mmCIF file as gemmi writes it, N, C-alpha and C atoms, coordinates in Angstrom:
data_model
loop_
_atom_site.group_PDB
_atom_site.id
_atom_site.type_symbol
_atom_site.label_atom_id
_atom_site.label_alt_id
_atom_site.label_comp_id
_atom_site.label_asym_id
_atom_site.label_entity_id
_atom_site.label_seq_id
_atom_site.pdbx_PDB_ins_code
_atom_site.Cartn_x
_atom_site.Cartn_y
_atom_site.Cartn_z
_atom_site.occupancy
_atom_site.B_iso_or_equiv
_atom_site.pdbx_formal_charge
_atom_site.auth_seq_id
_atom_site.auth_asym_id
_atom_site.pdbx_PDB_model_num
ATOM 1 N N . MET Axp A 1 ? 0.943 -1.113 -0.443 1 0 ? 1 A 1
ATOM 2 C CA . MET Axp A 1 ? 0.259 0.018 -0.302 1 0 ? 1 A 1
ATOM 3 C C . MET Axp A 1 ? 0.843 1.066 0.174 1 0 ? 1 A 1
ATOM 4 N N . GLU Axp A 2 ? 0.281 2.272 -0.889 1 0 ? 2 A 1
ATOM 5 C CA . GLU Axp A 2 ? 1.494 3.893 -1.306 1 0 ? 2 A 1
ATOM 6 C C . GLU Axp A 2 ? 0.384 4.528 -0.006 1 0 ? 2 A 1
ATOM 7 N N . TRP Axp A 3 ? 1.934 5.589 0.562 1 0 ? 3 A 1
ATOM 8 C CA . TRP Axp A 3 ? 1.161 6.317 1.126 1 0 ? 3 A 1
ATOM 9 C C . TRP Axp A 3 ? -0.058 7.407 0.543 1 0 ? 3 A 1
ATOM 10 N N . GLY Axp A 4 ? 0.014 7.65 -0.414 1 0 ? 4 A 1
ATOM 11 C CA . GLY Axp A 4 ? -1.413 8.223 -1.007 1 0 ? 4 A 1
ATOM 12 C C . GLY Axp A 4 ? -2.963 7.381 -1.003 1 0 ? 4 A 1
ATOM 13 N N . ASN Axp A 5 ? -2.358 6.134 -1.136 1 0 ? 5 A 1
ATOM 14 C CA . ASN Axp A 5 ? -3.743 5.421 -0.319 1 0 ? 5 A 1
ATOM 15 C C . ASN Axp A 5 ? -4.127 5.443 0.931 1 0 ? 5 A 1
ATOM 16 N N . ALA Axp A 6 ? -2.864 5.235 1.566 1 0 ? 6 A 1
ATOM 17 C CA . ALA Axp A 6 ? -3.647 5.203 2.859 1 0 ? 6 A 1
ATOM 18 C C . ALA Axp A 6 ? -4.178 6.691 4.105 1 0 ? 6 A 1
ATOM 19 N N . ALA Axp A 7 ? -3.251 7.88 3.089 1 0 ? 7 A 1
ATOM 20 C CA . ALA Axp A 7 ? -3.743 9.007 3.379 1 0 ? 7 A 1
ATOM 21 C C . ALA Axp A 7 ? -5.082 9.514 3.411 1 0 ? 7 A 1
ATOM 22 N N . GLY Axp A 8 ? -5.25 9.13 1.665 1 0 ? 8 A 1
ATOM 23 C CA . GLY Axp A 8 ? -7.022 8.994 0.815 1 0 ? 8 A 1
ATOM 24 C C . GLY Axp A 8 ? -8.004 8.077 2.135 1 0 ? 8 A 1
ATOM 25 N N . TRP Axp A 9 ? -7.43 6.682 2.07 1 0 ? 9 A 1
ATOM 26 C CA . TRP Axp A 9 ? -7.82 5.931 3.826 1 0 ? 9 A 1
ATOM 27 C C . TRP Axp A 9 ? -8.341 6.668 4.696 1 0 ? 9 A 1
ATOM 28 N N . ALA Axp A 10 ? -7.623 7.464 4.777 1 0 ? 10 A 1
ATOM 29 C CA . ALA Axp A 10 ? -7.397 8.02 6.326 1 0 ? 10 A 1
ATOM 30 C C . ALA Axp A 10 ? -8.211 9.348 6.424 1 0 ? 10 A 1
ATOM 31 N N . ALA Axp A 11 ? -7.658 10.197 5.455 1 0 ? 11 A 1
ATOM 32 C CA . ALA Axp A 11 ? -8.841 10.997 4.812 1 0 ? 11 A 1
ATOM 33 C C . ALA Axp A 11 ? -10.663 11.001 4.768 1 0 ? 11 A 1
ATOM 34 N N . VAL Axp A 12 ? -10.368 9.874 4.375 1 0 ? 12 A 1
ATOM 35 C CA . VAL Axp A 12 ? -11.947 8.913 4.272 1 0 ? 12 A 1
ATOM 36 C C . VAL Axp A 12 ? -12.97 8.761 5.828 1 0 ? 12 A 1
ATOM 37 N N . VAL Axp A 13 ? -11.869 8.376 6.761 1 0 ? 13 A 1
ATOM 38 C CA . VAL Axp A 13 ? -12.332 7.66 7.992 1 0 ? 13 A 1
ATOM 39 C C . VAL Axp A 13 ? -12.617 9.152 8.536 1 0 ? 13 A 1
ATOM 40 N N . VAL Axp A 14 ? -11.709 10.152 8.216 1 0 ? 14 A 1
ATOM 41 C CA . VAL Axp A 14 ? -11.526 10.969 9.246 1 0 ? 14 A 1
ATOM 42 C C . VAL Axp A 14 ? -12.826 11.762 8.754 1 0 ? 14 A 1
ATOM 43 N N . ALA Axp A 15 ? -13.185 11.872 7.707 1 0 ? 15 A 1
ATOM 44 C CA . ALA Axp A 15 ? -14.106 12.29 6.978 1 0 ? 15 A 1
ATOM 45 C C . ALA Axp A 15 ? -15.792 11.71 7.709 1 0 ? 15 A 1
ATOM 46 N N . PHE Axp A 16 ? -16.087 10.617 7.966 1 0 ? 16 A 1
ATOM 47 C CA . PHE Axp A 16 ? -16.689 9.947 8.211 1 0 ? 16 A 1
ATOM 48 C C . PHE Axp A 16 ? -16.475 10.267 9.33 1 0 ? 16 A 1
ATOM 49 N N . VAL Axp A 17 ? -16.032 10.003 10.17 1 0 ? 17 A 1
ATOM 50 C CA . VAL Axp A 17 ? -15.652 10.406 11.991 1 0 ? 17 A 1
ATOM 51 C C . VAL Axp A 17 ? -16.881 11.707 12.229 1 0 ? 17 A 1
ATOM 52 N N . ALA Axp A 18 ? -16.552 12.783 11.439 1 0 ? 18 A 1
ATOM 53 C CA . ALA Axp A 18 ? -16.277 14.152 11.639 1 0 ? 18 A 1
ATOM 54 C C . ALA Axp A 18 ? -18.306 14.292 11.425 1 0 ? 18 A 1
ATOM 55 N N . VAL Axp A 19 ? -18.2 13.676 10.241 1 0 ? 19 A 1
ATOM 56 C CA . VAL Axp A 19 ? -19.793 13.555 10.04 1 0 ? 19 A 1
ATOM 57 C C . VAL Axp A 19 ? -21.06 12.629 10.972 1 0 ? 19 A 1
ATOM 58 N N . ASN Axp A 20 ? -20.25 11.956 11.192 1 0 ? 20 A 1
ATOM 59 C CA . ASN Axp A 20 ? -20.977 11.241 12.639 1 0 ? 20 A 1
ATOM 60 C C . ASN Axp A 20 ? -20.723 11.791 13.863 1 0 ? 20 A 1
ATOM 61 N N . ALA Axp A 21 ? -19.338 12.883 13.978 1 0 ? 21 A 1
ATOM 62 C CA . ALA Axp A 21 ? -19.958 13.424 15.26 1 0 ? 21 A 1
ATOM 63 C C . ALA Axp A 21 ? -20.364 14.583 15.202 1 0 ? 21 A 1
ATOM 64 N N . SER Axp A 22 ? -20.785 15.51 14.084 1 0 ? 22 A 1
ATOM 65 C CA . SER Axp A 22 ? -21.622 16.308 13.824 1 0 ? 22 A 1
ATOM 66 C C . SER Axp A 22 ? -22.84 16.541 13.697 1 0 ? 22 A 1
ATOM 67 N N . THR Axp A 23 ? -23.738 15.008 13.143 1 0 ? 23 A 1
ATOM 68 C CA . THR Axp A 23 ? -24.768 14.752 13.153 1 0 ? 23 A 1
ATOM 69 C C . THR Axp A 23 ? -25.395 13.858 14.29 1 0 ? 23 A 1
ATOM 70 N N . ILE Axp A 24 ? -24.554 13.319 15.429 1 0 ? 24 A 1
ATOM 71 C CA . ILE Axp A 24 ? -24.242 13.015 16.894 1 0 ? 24 A 1
ATOM 72 C C . ILE Axp A 24 ? -24.728 14.559 17.579 1 0 ? 24 A 1
ATOM 73 N N . GLN Axp A 25 ? -23.839 15.387 17.655 1 0 ? 25 A 1
ATOM 74 C CA . GLN Axp A 25 ? -23.708 16.886 18.114 1 0 ? 25 A 1
ATOM 75 C C . GLN Axp A 25 ? -25.588 17.405 17.51 1 0 ? 25 A 1
ATOM 76 N N . TRP Axp A 26 ? -25.619 17.838 16.217 1 0 ? 26 A 1
ATOM 77 C CA . TRP Axp A 26 ? -27.021 18.151 16.113 1 0 ? 26 A 1
ATOM 78 C C . TRP Axp A 26 ? -28.22 17.625 16.804 1 0 ? 26 A 1
ATOM 79 N N . LEU Axp A 27 ? -27.891 16.083 16.749 1 0 ? 27 A 1
ATOM 80 C CA . LEU Axp A 27 ? -29.392 15.149 17.624 1 0 ? 27 A 1
ATOM 81 C C . LEU Axp A 27 ? -28.923 15.442 18.916 1 0 ? 27 A 1
ATOM 82 N N . LEU Axp A 28 ? -28.585 16.02 19.366 1 0 ? 28 A 1
ATOM 83 C CA . LEU Axp A 28 ? -28.132 16.22 21.064 1 0 ? 28 A 1
ATOM 84 C C . LEU Axp A 28 ? -28.689 17.467 21.384 1 0 ? 28 A 1
ATOM 85 N N . LYS Axp A 29 ? -28.427 18.65 20.546 1 0 ? 29 A 1
ATOM 86 C CA . LYS Axp A 29 ? -28.841 19.565 20.934 1 0 ? 29 A 1
ATOM 87 C C . LYS Axp A 29 ? -30.168 19.699 20.495 1 0 ? 29 A 1
ATOM 88 N N . HIS Axp A 30 ? -30.72 19.168 19.202 1 0 ? 30 A 1
ATOM 89 C CA . HIS Axp A 30 ? -32.387 19.011 18.65 1 0 ? 30 A 1
ATOM 90 C C . HIS Axp A 30 ? -32.818 18.361 20.013 1 0 ? 30 A 1
ATOM 91 N N . ARG Axp A 31 ? -32.087 17.501 21.316 1 0 ? 31 A 1
ATOM 92 C CA . ARG Axp A 31 ? -32.817 16.709 21.829 1 0 ? 31 A 1
ATOM 93 C C . ARG Axp A 31 ? -32.787 17.853 22.961 1 0 ? 31 A 1
ATOM 94 N N . ASP Axp A 32 ? -31.674 18.551 23.085 1 0 ? 32 A 1
ATOM 95 C CA . ASP Axp A 32 ? -31.5 19.907 24.454 1 0 ? 32 A 1
ATOM 96 C C . ASP Axp A 32 ? -32.846 20.697 24.359 1 0 ? 32 A 1
ATOM 97 N N . ASP Axp A 33 ? -33.164 20.848 23.124 1 0 ? 33 A 1
ATOM 98 C CA . ASP Axp A 33 ? -34.051 22.303 22.311 1 0 ? 33 A 1
ATOM 99 C C . ASP Axp A 33 ? -35.514 21.576 22.836 1 0 ? 33 A 1
ATOM 100 N N . GLN Axp A 34 ? -35.755 20.577 22.047 1 0 ? 34 A 1
ATOM 101 C CA . GLN Axp A 34 ? -37.262 19.979 22.455 1 0 ? 34 A 1
ATOM 102 C C . GLN Axp A 34 ? -37.248 19.811 24.172 1 0 ? 34 A 1
ATOM 103 N N . ARG Axp A 35 ? -36.501 19.037 24.84 1 0 ? 35 A 1
ATOM 104 C CA . ARG Axp A 35 ? -36.347 18.733 26.49 1 0 ? 35 A 1
ATOM 105 C C . ARG Axp A 35 ? -36.721 20.632 26.867 1 0 ? 35 A 1
ATOM 106 N N . GLU Axp A 36 ? -36.067 21.669 26.391 1 0 ? 36 A 1
ATOM 107 C CA . GLU Axp A 36 ? -36.301 23.189 27.23 1 0 ? 36 A 1
ATOM 108 C C . GLU Axp A 36 ? -37.795 23.075 26.84 1 0 ? 36 A 1
ATOM 109 N N . ARG Axp A 37 ? -38.53 23.071 25.507 1 0 ? 37 A 1
ATOM 110 C CA . ARG Axp A 37 ? -39.702 23.371 25.217 1 0 ? 37 A 1
ATOM 111 C C . ARG Axp A 37 ? -40.434 22.279 25.944 1 0 ? 37 A 1
ATOM 112 N N . ASP Axp A 38 ? -40.611 21.171 25.817 1 0 ? 38 A 1
ATOM 113 C CA . ASP Axp A 38 ? -41.052 20.441 26.72 1 0 ? 38 A 1
ATOM 114 C C . ASP Axp A 38 ? -41.181 20.747 28.149 1 0 ? 38 A 1
ATOM 115 N N . SER Axp A 39 ? -39.869 20.841 28.912 1 0 ? 39 A 1
ATOM 116 C CA . SER Axp A 39 ? -39.805 21.386 29.8 1 0 ? 39 A 1
ATOM 117 C C . SER Axp A 39 ? -40.65 22.969 30.493 1 0 ? 39 A 1
ATOM 118 N N . SER Axp A 40 ? -41.098 23.969 29.348 1 0 ? 40 A 1
ATOM 119 C CA . SER Axp A 40 ? -41.451 25.384 30.202 1 0 ? 40 A 1
ATOM 120 C C . SER Axp A 40 ? -43.412 24.227 29.617 1 0 ? 40 A 1
ATOM 121 N N . ARG Axp A 41 ? -43.374 23.701 28.41 1 0 ? 41 A 1
ATOM 122 C CA . ARG Axp A 41 ? -45.199 23.41 28.793 1 0 ? 41 A 1
ATOM 123 C C . ARG Axp A 41 ? -45.505 22.657 30.303 1 0 ? 41 A 1
ATOM 124 N N . VAL Axp A 42 ? -44.666 21.938 30.487 1 0 ? 42 A 1
ATOM 125 C CA . VAL Axp A 42 ? -44.569 21.374 31.548 1 0 ? 42 A 1
ATOM 126 C C . VAL Axp A 42 ? -45.077 22.326 32.426 1 0 ? 42 A 1
ATOM 127 N N . ALA Axp A 43 ? -43.847 23.223 33.069 1 0 ? 43 A 1
ATOM 128 C CA . ALA Axp A 43 ? -44.413 24.356 33.533 1 0 ? 43 A 1
ATOM 129 C C . ALA Axp A 43 ? -45.745 25.075 33.358 1 0 ? 43 A 1
ATOM 130 N N . ASP Axp A 44 ? -45.759 25.55 32.155 1 0 ? 44 A 1
ATOM 131 C CA . ASP Axp A 44 ? -47.397 26.141 32.126 1 0 ? 44 A 1
ATOM 132 C C . ASP Axp A 44 ? -48.651 25.024 32.632 1 0 ? 44 A 1
ATOM 133 N N . LEU Axp A 45 ? -48.458 24.087 31.809 1 0 ? 45 A 1
ATOM 134 C CA . LEU Axp A 45 ? -49.449 23.271 33.253 1 0 ? 45 A 1
ATOM 135 C C . LEU Axp A 45 ? -49.709 22.77 34.444 1 0 ? 45 A 1
ATOM 136 N N . GLU Axp A 46 ? -48.48 23.116 35.027 1 0 ? 46 A 1
ATOM 137 C CA . GLU Axp A 46 ? -48.575 22.822 36.236 1 0 ? 46 A 1
ATOM 138 C C . GLU Axp A 46 ? -48.951 24.289 37.164 1 0 ? 46 A 1
ATOM 139 N N . ASN Axp A 47 ? -48.238 25.056 36.322 1 0 ? 47 A 1
ATOM 140 C CA . ASN Axp A 47 ? -49.056 26.511 36.948 1 0 ? 47 A 1
ATOM 141 C C . ASN Axp A 47 ? -50.668 26.705 36.687 1 0 ? 47 A 1
ATOM 142 N N . ALA Axp A 48 ? -50.959 26.003 35.409 1 0 ? 48 A 1
ATOM 143 C CA . ALA Axp A 48 ? -52.659 26.517 35.057 1 0 ? 48 A 1
ATOM 144 C C . ALA Axp A 48 ? -53.036 24.95 36.079 1 0 ? 48 A 1
ATOM 145 N N . LEU Axp A 49 ? -52.425 24.337 36.071 1 0 ? 49 A 1
ATOM 146 C CA . LEU Axp A 49 ? -53.325 23.268 37.386 1 0 ? 49 A 1
ATOM 147 C C . LEU Axp A 49 ? -53.506 23.657 38.742 1 0 ? 49 A 1
ATOM 148 N N . THR Axp A 50 ? -52.368 24.149 39.567 1 0 ? 50 A 1
ATOM 149 C CA . THR Axp A 50 ? -52.204 25.389 40.403 1 0 ? 50 A 1
ATOM 150 C C . THR Axp A 50 ? -53.178 25.934 40.209 1 0 ? 50 A 1
ATOM 151 N N . GLU Axp A 51 ? -53.812 26.873 39.304 1 0 ? 51 A 1
ATOM 152 C CA . GLU Axp A 51 ? -54.614 27.865 39.012 1 0 ? 51 A 1
ATOM 153 C C . GLU Axp A 51 ? -56.166 27.696 39.313 1 0 ? 51 A 1
ATOM 154 N N . LEU Axp A 52 ? -56.364 26.153 38.689 1 0 ? 52 A 1
ATOM 155 C CA . LEU Axp A 52 ? -57.135 25.349 38.894 1 0 ? 52 A 1
ATOM 156 C C . LEU Axp A 52 ? -57.319 24.679 40.396 1 0 ? 52 A 1
ATOM 157 N N . ARG Axp A 53 ? -56.743 24.549 40.681 1 0 ? 53 A 1
ATOM 158 C CA . ARG Axp A 53 ? -57.258 23.837 42.44 1 0 ? 53 A 1
ATOM 159 C C . ARG Axp A 53 ? -57.281 24.73 43.6 1 0 ? 53 A 1
ATOM 160 N N . VAL Axp A 54 ? -57.188 26.498 42.799 1 0 ? 54 A 1
ATOM 161 C CA . VAL Axp A 54 ? -57.191 27.666 43.73 1 0 ? 54 A 1
ATOM 162 C C . VAL Axp A 54 ? -58.065 28.161 43.357 1 0 ? 54 A 1
ATOM 163 N N . ASN Axp A 55 ? -59.242 28.227 42.068 1 0 ? 55 A 1
ATOM 164 C CA . ASN Axp A 55 ? -60.427 28.392 41.82 1 0 ? 55 A 1
ATOM 165 C C . ASN Axp A 55 ? -61.405 27.262 42.077 1 0 ? 55 A 1
ATOM 166 N N . MET Axp A 56 ? -61.172 26.531 42.039 1 0 ? 56 A 1
ATOM 167 C CA . MET Axp A 56 ? -61.701 25.271 42.064 1 0 ? 56 A 1
ATOM 168 C C . MET Axp A 56 ? -63.145 25.334 43.258 1 0 ? 56 A 1
ATOM 169 N N . PRO Axp A 57 ? -62.637 25.302 44.14 1 0 ? 57 A 1
ATOM 170 C CA . PRO Axp A 57 ? -63.706 26.097 45.549 1 0 ? 57 A 1
ATOM 171 C C . PRO Axp A 57 ? -64.736 27.36 45.205 1 0 ? 57 A 1
ATOM 172 N N . LEU Axp A 58 ? -64.161 28.245 44.699 1 0 ? 58 A 1
ATOM 173 C CA . LEU Axp A 58 ? -65.049 29.401 44.726 1 0 ? 58 A 1
ATOM 174 C C . LEU Axp A 58 ? -66.098 29.465 43.645 1 0 ? 58 A 1
ATOM 175 N N . GLU Axp A 59 ? -65.684 28.311 42.364 1 0 ? 59 A 1
ATOM 176 C CA . GLU Axp A 59 ? -66.522 28.344 41.3 1 0 ? 59 A 1
ATOM 177 C C . GLU Axp A 59 ? -67.06 26.561 41.391 1 0 ? 59 A 1
ATOM 178 N N . TYR Axp A 60 ? -67.089 26.049 42.277 1 0 ? 60 A 1
ATOM 179 C CA . TYR Axp A 60 ? -67.396 24.699 42.411 1 0 ? 60 A 1
ATOM 180 C C . TYR Axp A 60 ? -68.347 24.29 43.219 1 0 ? 60 A 1
ATOM 181 N N . VAL Axp A 61 ? -69.248 23.548 43.409 1 0 ? 61 A 1
ATOM 182 C CA . VAL Axp A 61 ? -70.186 23.373 44.307 1 0 ? 61 A 1
ATOM 183 C C . VAL Axp A 61 ? -70.632 21.464 44.18 1 0 ? 61 A 1
ATOM 184 N N . ARG Axp A 62 ? -70.257 20.896 45.44 1 0 ? 62 A 1
ATOM 185 C CA . ARG Axp A 62 ? -70.291 19.354 45.921 1 0 ? 62 A 1
ATOM 186 C C . ARG Axp A 62 ? -71.747 19.413 45.603 1 0 ? 62 A 1
ATOM 187 N N . ARG Axp A 63 ? -72.197 18.162 44.907 1 0 ? 63 A 1
ATOM 188 C CA . ARG Axp A 63 ? -73.533 17.522 44.828 1 0 ? 63 A 1
ATOM 189 C C . ARG Axp A 63 ? -74.18 17.715 46.598 1 0 ? 63 A 1
ATOM 190 N N . GLU Axp A 64 ? -73.258 17.159 46.966 1 0 ? 64 A 1
ATOM 191 C CA . GLU Axp A 64 ? -73.979 16.693 47.942 1 0 ? 64 A 1
ATOM 192 C C . GLU Axp A 64 ? -74.142 18.119 48.605 1 0 ? 64 A 1
ATOM 193 N N . ASP Axp A 65 ? -73.478 19.144 48.997 1 0 ? 65 A 1
ATOM 194 C CA . ASP Axp A 65 ? -74.075 20.357 49.525 1 0 ? 65 A 1
ATOM 195 C C . ASP Axp A 65 ? -74.762 21.051 48.992 1 0 ? 65 A 1
ATOM 196 N N . TRP Axp A 66 ? -74.452 20.899 47.343 1 0 ? 66 A 1
ATOM 197 C CA . TRP Axp A 66 ? -76.028 21.686 46.736 1 0 ? 66 A 1
ATOM 198 C C . TRP Axp A 66 ? -77.432 20.637 47.336 1 0 ? 66 A 1
ATOM 199 N N . ILE Axp A 67 ? -77.471 19.82 47.521 1 0 ? 67 A 1
ATOM 200 C CA . ILE Axp A 67 ? -78.728 19 47.551 1 0 ? 67 A 1
ATOM 201 C C . ILE Axp A 67 ? -79.237 19.406 49.044 1 0 ? 67 A 1
ATOM 202 N N . ARG Axp A 68 ? -78.131 19.912 50.091 1 0 ? 68 A 1
ATOM 203 C CA . ARG Axp A 68 ? -78.492 19.899 51.472 1 0 ? 68 A 1
ATOM 204 C C . ARG Axp A 68 ? -78.622 21.217 51.534 1 0 ? 68 A 1
ATOM 205 N N . PHE Axp A 69 ? -77.873 21.943 51.113 1 0 ? 69 A 1
ATOM 206 C CA . PHE Axp A 69 ? -78.181 23.825 51.138 1 0 ? 69 A 1
ATOM 207 C C . PHE Axp A 69 ? -79.774 23.605 49.793 1 0 ? 69 A 1
ATOM 208 N N . SER Axp A 70 ? -79.936 23.228 48.725 1 0 ? 70 A 1
ATOM 209 C CA . SER Axp A 70 ? -81.982 23.053 48.006 1 0 ? 70 A 1
ATOM 210 C C . SER Axp A 70 ? -82.551 22.612 49.034 1 0 ? 70 A 1
ATOM 211 N N . GLY Axp A 71 ? -82.65 21.462 50.363 1 0 ? 71 A 1
ATOM 212 C CA . GLY Axp A 71 ? -83.65 20.978 50.913 1 0 ? 71 A 1
ATOM 213 C C . GLY Axp A 71 ? -83.535 22.293 52.116 1 0 ? 71 A 1
ATOM 214 N N . THR Axp A 72 ? -82.614 22.674 52.443 1 0 ? 72 A 1
ATOM 215 C CA . THR Axp A 72 ? -82.82 23.52 53.378 1 0 ? 72 A 1
ATOM 216 C C . THR Axp A 72 ? -83.562 24.985 52.99 1 0 ? 72 A 1
ATOM 217 N N . LEU Axp A 73 ? -83.345 25.737 52.384 1 0 ? 73 A 1
ATOM 218 C CA . LEU Axp A 73 ? -84.25 26.38 51.204 1 0 ? 73 A 1
ATOM 219 C C . LEU Axp A 73 ? -85.138 26.025 51.022 1 0 ? 73 A 1
ATOM 220 N N . ASP Axp A 74 ? -85.731 24.603 50.379 1 0 ? 74 A 1
ATOM 221 C CA . ASP Axp A 74 ? -86.891 24.7 50.034 1 0 ? 74 A 1
ATOM 222 C C . ASP Axp A 74 ? -88.095 24.05 51.937 1 0 ? 74 A 1
ATOM 223 N N . ALA Axp A 75 ? -87.014 23.937 52.726 1 0 ? 75 A 1
ATOM 224 C CA . ALA Axp A 75 ? -87.861 23.787 53.599 1 0 ? 75 A 1
ATOM 225 C C . ALA Axp A 75 ? -88.014 25.414 54.58 1 0 ? 75 A 1
ATOM 226 N N . LYS Axp A 76 ? -87.37 26.107 53.753 1 0 ? 76 A 1
ATOM 227 C CA . LYS Axp A 76 ? -87.113 27.655 54.576 1 0 ? 76 A 1
ATOM 228 C C . LYS Axp A 76 ? -89.011 27.754 53.664 1 0 ? 76 A 1
ATOM 229 N N . LEU Axp A 77 ? -88.707 28.105 52.493 1 0 ? 77 A 1
ATOM 230 C CA . LEU Axp A 77 ? -90.119 28.149 51.46 1 0 ? 77 A 1
ATOM 231 C C . LEU Axp A 77 ? -91.48 28.052 51.976 1 0 ? 77 A 1
ATOM 232 N N . ASP Axp A 78 ? -91.458 26.922 52.393 1 0 ? 78 A 1
ATOM 233 C CA . ASP Axp A 78 ? -92.27 25.791 52.524 1 0 ? 78 A 1
ATOM 234 C C . ASP Axp A 78 ? -93.215 26.367 53.731 1 0 ? 78 A 1
ATOM 235 N N . ALA Axp A 79 ? -92.242 26.266 54.564 1 0 ? 79 A 1
ATOM 236 C CA . ALA Axp A 79 ? -92.424 27.122 55.649 1 0 ? 79 A 1
ATOM 237 C C . ALA Axp A 79 ? -93.384 29.095 55.769 1 0 ? 79 A 1
ATOM 238 N N . MET Axp A 80 ? -92.701 29.669 55.213 1 0 ? 80 A 1
ATOM 239 C CA . MET Axp A 80 ? -93.388 30.69 55.118 1 0 ? 80 A 1
ATOM 240 C C . MET Axp A 80 ? -94.415 31.026 53.91 1 0 ? 80 A 1
ATOM 241 N N . ARG Axp A 81 ? -94.628 30.224 53.295 1 0 ? 81 A 1
ATOM 242 C CA . ARG Axp A 81 ? -95.64 29.597 52.395 1 0 ? 81 A 1
ATOM 243 C C . ARG Axp A 81 ? -96.685 29.149 53.444 1 0 ? 81 A 1
ATOM 244 N N . GLU Axp A 82 ? -96.614 28.431 54.47 1 0 ? 82 A 1
ATOM 245 C CA . GLU Axp A 82 ? -97.378 27.793 55.251 1 0 ? 82 A 1
ATOM 246 C C . GLU Axp A 82 ? -97.894 29.049 56.106 1 0 ? 82 A 1
ATOM 247 N N . GLU Axp A 83 ? -97.12 29.753 56.828 1 0 ? 83 A 1
ATOM 248 C CA . GLU Axp A 83 ? -96.624 31.267 57.841 1 0 ? 83 A 1
ATOM 249 C C . GLU Axp A 83 ? -97.891 32.207 56.817 1 0 ? 83 A 1
ATOM 250 N N . MET Axp A 84 ? -97.478 32.403 55.659 1 0 ? 84 A 1
ATOM 251 C CA . MET Axp A 84 ? -98.754 33.242 54.909 1 0 ? 84 A 1
ATOM 252 C C . MET Axp A 84 ? -99.706 32.729 54.464 1 0 ? 84 A 1
ATOM 253 N N . ARG Axp A 85 ? -100.34 31.71 54.368 1 0 ? 85 A 1
ATOM 254 C CA . ARG Axp A 85 ? -101.237 30.848 54.025 1 0 ? 85 A 1
ATOM 255 C C . ARG Axp A 85 ? -102.386 31.334 55.446 1 0 ? 85 A 1
ATOM 256 N N . GLU Axp A 86 ? -101.393 30.868 56.444 1 0 ? 86 A 1
ATOM 257 C CA . GLU Axp A 86 ? -102.227 31.053 58.112 1 0 ? 86 A 1
ATOM 258 C C . GLU Axp A 86 ? -102.848 32.374 58.605 1 0 ? 86 A 1
ATOM 259 N N . GLN Axp A 87 ? -101.402 33.397 57.55 1 0 ? 87 A 1
ATOM 260 C CA . GLN Axp A 87 ? -101.818 35.015 57.582 1 0 ? 87 A 1
ATOM 261 C C . GLN Axp A 87 ? -102.903 35.619 56.794 1 0 ? 87 A 1
ATOM 262 N N . ILE Axp A 88 ? -102.771 35.001 55.26 1 0 ? 88 A 1
ATOM 263 C CA . ILE Axp A 88 ? -104.012 35.646 54.775 1 0 ? 88 A 1
ATOM 264 C C . ILE Axp A 88 ? -105.634 34.928 55.008 1 0 ? 88 A 1
ATOM 265 N N . GLY Axp A 89 ? -105.585 33.421 56.119 1 0 ? 89 A 1
ATOM 266 C CA . GLY Axp A 89 ? -106.975 32.613 56.255 1 0 ? 89 A 1
ATOM 267 C C . GLY Axp A 89 ? -107.407 33.494 57.446 1 0 ? 89 A 1
ATOM 268 N N . GLU Axp A 90 ? -106.162 34.61 58.283 1 0 ? 90 A 1
ATOM 269 C CA . GLU Axp A 90 ? -107.016 35.178 59.508 1 0 ? 90 A 1
ATOM 270 C C . GLU Axp A 90 ? -107.596 36.183 59.076 1 0 ? 90 A 1
ATOM 271 N N . ILE Axp A 91 ? -106.803 37.061 58.182 1 0 ? 91 A 1
ATOM 272 C CA . ILE Axp A 91 ? -107.126 38.399 57.544 1 0 ? 91 A 1
ATOM 273 C C . ILE Axp A 91 ? -109.082 37.915 57.057 1 0 ? 91 A 1
ATOM 274 N N . LYS Axp A 92 ? -108.794 36.816 56.151 1 0 ? 92 A 1
ATOM 275 C CA . LYS Axp A 92 ? -110.324 36.797 54.981 1 0 ? 92 A 1
ATOM 276 C C . LYS Axp A 92 ? -110.872 36.724 56.463 1 0 ? 92 A 1
ATOM 277 N N . GLU Axp A 93 ? -110.503 35.891 57.74 1 0 ? 93 A 1
ATOM 278 C CA . GLU Axp A 93 ? -111.794 35.686 58.339 1 0 ? 93 A 1
ATOM 279 C C . GLU Axp A 93 ? -112.515 37.334 58.997 1 0 ? 93 A 1
ATOM 280 N N . ARG Axp A 94 ? -111.383 38.125 59.713 1 0 ? 94 A 1
ATOM 281 C CA . ARG Axp A 94 ? -111.866 39.488 59.84 1 0 ? 94 A 1
ATOM 282 C C . ARG Axp A 94 ? -112.438 40.419 58.699 1 0 ? 94 A 1
ATOM 283 N N . MET Axp A 95 ? -112.003 39.852 57.617 1 0 ? 95 A 1
ATOM 284 C CA . MET Axp A 95 ? -112.965 40.923 56.898 1 0 ? 95 A 1
ATOM 285 C C . MET Axp A 95 ? -113.901 39.954 56.009 1 0 ? 95 A 1
ATOM 286 N N . TYR Axp A 96 ? -114.646 39.083 55.827 1 0 ? 96 A 1
ATOM 287 C CA . TYR Axp A 96 ? -115.439 38.521 56.163 1 0 ? 96 A 1
ATOM 288 C C . TYR Axp A 96 ? -116.682 37.993 57.405 1 0 ? 96 A 1
ATOM 289 N N . ALA Axp A 97 ? -115.823 38.124 58.405 1 0 ? 97 A 1
ATOM 290 C CA . ALA Axp A 97 ? -116.963 37.461 59.58 1 0 ? 97 A 1
ATOM 291 C C . ALA Axp A 97 ? -117.976 38.45 59.496 1 0 ? 97 A 1
ATOM 292 N N . GLY Axp A 98 ? -118.176 39.471 59.22 1 0 ? 98 A 1
ATOM 293 C CA . GLY Axp A 98 ? -119.945 40.02 59.899 1 0 ? 98 A 1
ATOM 294 C C . GLY Axp A 98 ? -120.485 39.946 58.201 1 0 ? 98 A 1
ATOM 295 N N . ARG Axp A 99 ? -120.024 39.46 57.491 1 0 ? 99 A 1
ATOM 296 C CA . ARG Axp A 99 ? -121.185 38.579 56.233 1 0 ? 99 A 1
ATOM 297 C C . ARG Axp A 99 ? -121.84 37.597 56.454 1 0 ? 99 A 1
ATOM 298 N N . ASN Axp A 100 ? -121.398 36.444 56.679 1 0 ? 100 A 1
ATOM 299 C CA . ASN Axp A 100 ? -121.914 35.366 57.07 1 0 ? 100 A 1
ATOM 300 C C . ASN Axp A 100 ? -123.518 35.631 57.501 1 0 ? 100 A 1
């Protein structure tokens, strides 16, 4: 083998290693950029979840709480209606007492 051939093959090997090294470097940089984008998206999602956890008690009523509140409100309204019926009945009796 002559020195020219050996130098040619050495140049091919060096070029092959350089191409592979640059490809690996590009892949690693691309992976790091992707990881930065993903980490910022994860941080945004964590912030949104934290905000949701903070706001949920202000905007959300559990079913059991609503049923209890509704039952209490209905009972109060029924009591008011019955009291008004009694009062209206008393007023009618006073108004029409002398007419019968």
